[in-house]
N, C-alpha and C positions, 0 to 999 in steps of 0.2 A: 794762718792761725789767727783766731779772734783775740780780742783784748782780754786779758785777765782782769777779774773783778777784785780789787784790793781787799774789800771786806770779807769776801768769801775765802780768799787766800789766807787771810789772817785767822779766820775761824778754823780752817783746816790745819793751819800751823799749830793752833792750840791743841786740837784733837791728836795730832801726830806726836806731840810731846809724850803722850802716854805710850806710844810705840817704843819709846826708849827705856821702858821698864819702870816708869814712874807709876806707883800705885795711886797716889794722891798728889795734888798740887794746890798751892795757894796762889792768890793773885800776885803777891810780890815775886814769887818764884817764876810765874809765867812772864811777868814784866821783865825780869832779869834775863831769862833765857831767850826771849824773843826780841828784847830791846824795843819794846813798844811803850807808848805813853800809858800811865796808870788808868786814865779815864777810858781809853780804848779797850784795855784789858778787862776792866770792870764791865763794860758794855758787852764785850764778847762773851764773857763768862755768864752774865745774866741771861743773854739770849740763848746760849747753848743749854743752859739749865732749864729755861722755860720750855724748850723743845725736847727735853729729856735726853739730850746727848751727853749732858753732865748732870750729876746730882751732888748736893752738898753732903759731907760726911757728918752725921749727927754727933758722933763722939769727938770730932775734931773741927770745931767751928772755924769757918774761913777757908776750909779745904774742900777740894772737889775731886770726884772720881768719875770714871765713865758711867754713863747712864744706860738704861735699857734700850734706847733707840739705836745705839751703836751695836748692841748685841743683835737686835732684830735685823739690821742691815747686813751684818756679818753672816748671820744665819741664812738670810735670803740669798746672799751671794754663794754661800757654800751649797745651798740646796740646788741652785741652778747649775753650778759647776759640776756637782756630783751627778745631777740628772743628765747633763750633756755627755759626760764621760761614760756613765753606765748605759745611757741610751745608745751611744755609738756601738758599744760592745754587743748589746742585745740585738740591735738592728743588723749587725753583721751576721749574727747567728741565724736570725730569721731569713735574711737574704740568701744565706748559704743553703737553707732548706728549700726555699721556693724559687730561687733564681730571679726574683723580681726586685724592683726598687722599693726600699723600705725607708720610711721617715719617722722621726720622733719630733713632735711639735708642741709648743705651748701657746697659750692665748694671751694676747696683749690688746686690751680694749675690744675691738671688733675685728682684729686681724690675728692670723696665726704666724708664728715664727718657727721655721724649721731649725732645730738645734742639733740634729744628727741626721745623717743620710748615708745609705749604702746603695750603690748603683746595681742595676740588674746586670746579669752576665750575658743577656741577649743582645744581639746587634740592634734590634728595634726595641727602644726603651724610652722611658720618660726622662726628659732633660730638666734638671732642677739643681738647686744648690743649698747647702746649709746656710742659714742666715737670711734666706729669702722670706719676704712677707707676702701673704695673700689674704684676700677678704675671707673671713671665717665662714660665712654662709655659703661659699662656693666650694668648700672642701670637706672631705669626710672627717678629717681631724678637727676642723673648725666646728662642724655641726655637733660632733661628739662633745667638744669642750663647751660650746654654748649650751647644750642640753644639760650639762652637769651644773650649771649655775643656778643659784636660788632664783625663784621667779622674780623677786623684786630687783635683783641685780641684773637679770636678763633684760627686764623692762628698761632699766636705766641705760643699758648699753645700746639697746635697739631703738628706743622711742625717738622719733625724729630723724633717724639715720636713713639715708638712701641706700638701698641694696643694689649695688652696681653689678651688672652682668659681666662675666668673663667669657661666656659662650651662650649660645641660644638655649642651652639647658639650665642655665643658672637660675636659682630661685631669686626673684626680685620683688615678690609680694610678701609682706610681713606675715599675713595670715597663713599663707602656704608654708612659710619657713617655720612658724610655730607648730604647725601640724606635723611637719617633718621632724622637728625636734621631739615632739611627743612620741613618735614612732621610735626614735633613737633611744629615748629613756626606757621604753618598754622592752626593746630588743637588747639593749646594752651594747649594740654595735652600730656604727654609722657607715653608710654607703653613699657614694656619689658617682653618678654615671655622666661623664663628659661635661661636668659643671664648671670645672676650672681649666680643662684642656679638652678640646673636641675629640681627641683621639685616645683618651685615657679614662679608666674607671678606677676607683679606689675603695678600700674598706679599712675602717679604723676601729680601734678598741681603746678603752680608758686605762691610763696609768695612774695609780694611786700612791700617796705617800703613807707614812706609818700611821697617820690619823684616819686614813680611809678617804681623804679628800682627793678628788681628781685633779692632778697637777699637769698632766700631759696626755697626749694620745699617740699611739703607734699605728702607722698605716702601711699598707702594701698597695702599690700602684702598678697597674697592668695595662698595656696597650689593648685596645678593643679587639685586635686580631687574635689575642690569646684569652679573651674574656668570655666565659660562659656562665650559666646559672650554677652549674656544678662546681666550676672553678671558684665562683663567688663564695659558695658555702665552705669550700675547702680553705680558702684564704681567710675567711672570717674566723674560722677556728684557729688558724695559724697566727693571725694578728692577736686574737684574744690570748693565746698561749704566750706570745712574745710580750704582750702588755702585762700579763700576770707575772712573768719572769722579771721584768723591769720593776714592777711594783714590789716584788719580793726583795730586790736589791736595795730598794728605798726604805725597807723596813715594814712593808705592809704584809699582813698575813690574813688570808681568808678565814672567816670563822668556820669551825668544824660543824658539819651538819650531822 
């Protein structure tokens, strides 16, 4: 275990005082509760307020309450926690229908992280694990999530990055990748043929939150011995249906046509 950073520990101690039911706190109260020097407490409170983890209470000069940043962090955690739990349930339902391996993944910079996974019932199947990271450009879920980014954000993530190959079929040219992402945007579905695994093809569909933002992707992975064009279309529809079901669980509703 690495060395703890005292300043960070003290800052977290201040924030955790509010977990004890305190609605507001003053500097003297923090000093007394944590047994810290007054100067240290003043610096901690000033820093936390500057970063919006705390805010001063207008009607109570000298007192602090939790700021918007703590709410944002908590909301972000809840979002991911709910997404993983709901994603596992939907992945299980989709896997029961098709008998193949189903994943739910999110994007982190230029990699995807699998947050839910249900294995195929077949003896020959894809080997993977929840929590695994892969280069986004080599996977159907990754291409789907990259395609959903605003152009400026996509540029920021890709510019200057080497596109490492996982197989001979991996896209390693930025121009070719951008062309593939344009196809994904138009179709609303992403497909990869043996780009992350030489023996597997995958199809993925977007998962949206209540605001309509793409927050994850659901994919179905199939060994090439069971992959056909007809099967691809069937699985694309099934992945889209599963992704829509998961989106609904997250509060997203398609507009009525």
